[in-house]
N, C-alpha and C positions, 0 to 999 in steps of 0.2 A: 491433443498436438498433433496431428499431418506427419505421417510418417511416409518417408519418402526411399523407397531401392534405387539408388542410384547408378546407372552399369555405364559399361564402356569408358571409366572414370581416366582424366588424365590427370594432370597436374593445372594447367594455366583451368582446366573446366573446374576446381573445387577453390584454387585460389578467385574466382571470378562467384559464383552459385553462394560460395561462402561470404565474399563480402555485401550482395544480397539480401541472404536468410540472418543479417542481422536487425533487418524489417520486419520478414516475415514470418522467422522464429520457429522458422519447418523442423521438423526428427529428420536432419540427414544421415542415411548410411550410405558411405560410396563405396563399391563394387571396381578392380578395376578389370575384372572378365565381360564380356559379351554377352547381351541375352540371350536366349536359345531356350528348346526345350532340353537343356542337358542345362541352363543353371536357374530357368525360371523359380527354382527351387528356394532358392537363396530371399526369391521374393513374398516370403511365407508373412505374414501378422505385418505388411506395410500397408500402404491404402496408393500409393501409387509407384509405376516405376517410373523411370525417365529415362531416354533413350535416345541416341544417336543413332545416324545413318547406316553404321553398319551393323547394327542389332535386325536379329532376326523372330518377328512377331506373327508365326505362321500361324494357322489355328489351330495346335497343339500347344503350344506355347501359352494363346489365348487362354486356353481350358487351363492351363495348367495354374497363372497368374489368377485365374476367375477359382479354383478353388483352394487358392492362399489368402483370400479374401480382399485382391485389389480392386478397388473400384474403378479405377484412371492407369492410361498410358499416356504421359505428356514426355511428348518428340521435341527437341532441343533444337528441330532443323523444320525447313518448307516443308520437303520430301516424304511422302510416306507410303513410297512405294515399298517399303519392307515390312508390313502389317497389313493384316487378311482382316478385311475391311470387315468381309464377311461373318467372318468370330466372333463379331462385338453387337451385344445388345444392352437390355437394358443396368444389369449390372455393372460391367465396365464399358467403358467409355475410350473415344482418344485425342489429344488435343495437341494442335502441333505450334508452331511460329512462322506463319504465312511469307513474312516479309523484313528480316533482319540485319541484310543491307541488302540493297539486288547493288547499287556502288560496287560494292566489293567483288560482287564475283565477275560481274561486267566488268572491271578495269583489269580483273586478272585476266578473264579470256585476251582483253589485247596485249599482253603482258606477253602472254604465250604466242599470239601473231606476231607479236615486232620481234622475239628471241629466234621464232624459225625464221623471219624474212632479213632480220641484216644480223643472223648470229650471232649474236651479242657474246655467250657464252664456249661458243671455243675461241671467238676475238680474246674474250681473259682468259683466256689458257695456255694462249700464245705469250701473251705480253705477258705473261706472270713471271715467263722465261725469256723474254727481252726480244722475241721473236712479233717484228712488225709487218711482216708479211700483209697483203691482202691477197693472196689465193686461196679460191676458196669460200672469199666471202662477200660473195658477190648476192645482191639484195636486189628489191626490186620496190619502186615506189605505190606503195598504201593507196594516194592520191588517182582519182582516177578509173580504180577496178571497182568492178561487181561484188559486193559481199550478199548473201544470200545466210539471213536467219530465221532458222526454224524455233518458233517459239516465242510470242511478242508478250507474252507478263509485264510481272517490272523488271529483272531481271533482262530479258529480252530487250525490254524496250531501252532502258542503259544503253544497252550495248548499241542500239541503235544511234541514241544523239550522240555515243563517242566519238562511230564511224564516220557518222554527220557532218563532225569535226572531220574528219582526214581527209574529207571530200570527196568521198566514195559513192555509186550509187547502189538501193538497199532498195533491196527484192527481199522481202517478209511471206512467210507461211505460217497459219494457227488458223486452229480447227475453227475459231472462236474469236474471228476480227478483229481489231480497236481499231473501225475507222475513222476516229477522230484521234487517237496519237499519230495515225498516219498520215494526216493531213497535218496535223500542231511539228511534229517531226519532220514530216518529211519522205515516207517509205513510200513502197506500193507491194502491197496483195499478189501474191500469186500461184498458181498451181505450182504442185510440188518437185514437178517435172521441172514446167520453165522453170523454177528456182535452181535446180539441181545443176540444168546443165545449162546455166549463163553467169553461174557464178561463179568469181575466180578465188572467192575464199568462203565457205562456209563453217558459220558457230551454231549448233543446238545447245540452247534456251528452253528445252520443255521437258516435261517432267516426266517418268518411267510408267509407261502403262500397257497394260497387258494385249493392247495394240501397236503397237508400236517398239515394243522388241526386238531391236535389231534392225531399225531401219534404217542403218546404216549397211551394209551389206552388197555380195559383188556384183547384184544386179541393178542397185541406186548406184551406185557408185560407176558403172558402165556408164550412165547417166550424162553423167562430169564429165568439167573440161579436164584435156589432158594437164595434170600437172597441180590441180587443186589442192585448195590447203584447206585444211578442216581440224577443226578446236570443238571441243567437248569439254563443256566446265559442268552439266548437269548429271548426270546417271549414266555409268559404265555399260550399260544393256543398251545403250540408244547403239551402242555398235559392234556387229560382229568382229570381235577379234579377229578370227582368222583370214575371216575378207578382207580386213585392216593390212595384216601382215599379208598377202599375197599381190594385193593393189600396189602395197610400198615396194615390192621387190622388180614390178614389172615398168615401175615410172608414170603411176597413172597418177599415184598422190607423189605431190608437191613437199604434200610435209604436214604433220603434223600435232597435234599442242592438246594432249589429255591432261587433265584436272582428277579423271574418275578413271576406273575400267573393270569392265566386268565381271573377275573375277576378285575384287580389292578387299575386301575385307577380312581375310586373313592378311595380308601385308600394309595396306596403304593405313596411316593414321599409328605405328607401329616400327619403332626401332627390329630390322632385322637382318642388320648387319654381319651379328654375330650369328647366324643358324644357317643352316643347310639349306633350309625347305626353300624352294625358289619354284618358280610359277611358269613355265616354259614361253607361255606368249608374253608375256609380260617380261621376262628376259629380252626374247629376238624385240620385241618395242627400245629395250630400253638402249641395246648395242645399233641401234640404226642412230645414222650420222642426222639427218631431217626428220627424229621425232625427237618432244620435247614433254616430261611425264613430272609433273610434281604428284603430291599427297593428296589430295582434298583438300587444297587451303586455300578456295580459292575465297572460301567467306571467311578465313583469316584474320581479321582486324578490329585492333580493339573498338571501335563504334560496334563491330557487329558482333562481340562475344557482348557484350555489354549488357546489348539489345536481346539477346537470347535467355539470357540471363535474368535480366528483369523479368519479359515475356512471359518464359515460362513460370517462375512462378507466382506471377499474376495469373495467367492462366491456371493455375492451381490453382489459387486462394477464391479467383470467381467462381470457377464448377464444386467446390465445398461451400459456398458459401448458398449460392444461388442452385445448384443441384441440375446448370448448364454452362455453356462457355463461346465464347459470341468466335472462338479459333478452335473448336469441336471439329472433330473433321464426320463426315457423312455422307 
């Protein structure tokens, strides 16, 4: 029987994986703690560790997992920037879920945009108090605006489709352009500087790599339009939060919607309301009237959770039956 050490467990994870494990019959031990070099020893005697976005699998952690006899790191997510791939070898591999629901994340990005534009939360708070004034609630038509999409993978393309329905002009940037999708959906690939300088709205849909860490910084923000709206549902490390706060304070940025944050690992997906630990930049951003932050919930739909559980179980089964897996990270 394949033994799995399941890290960073939330109740909804356990419920969904227990449902699918009725067919796979893995021996799963659920740990609430995140995986890192301090907790990796908990995996001793297990064949697999199952991890999520805020677990830290650096070289030291991988070495400990190897010594514990772990043969597979199963990510129940698409991104793998938290895994040191160079530390993997023939004794330990990694697999992921590349496309659990691009619709979920793309739709959440649109929800953040609409909230920033039409100030839904502010209006809701007012009407709860029987205040029905419109002062301070002025928005803008998304129709006719230019939307810049950085990253046109599965999620980016779904976002483009939705934005096309709003009647926007879409500019896109990707290191690996999908010209067929560009023609079919109706967006145009341009250089990054052209996208930054011409977009009213910029939405990030690219993976985090060593090359694009802090790609949104003071220099790139200065290339953007006055009052630009920035949306990030990808990875927090794409945006330098110090630069973001600075340019929000000058008014250069008109609004920001974040489902991720560059120092989120100790906060997002956890209830910190009863604790005194705070992150200075996160606290500043939360206090700003033109910033909306959600806790990495873009993926969080019934459809996505089902596919994550099913594909993760299937990845593990396939790897141990065949010695390889179609979703192996290489």
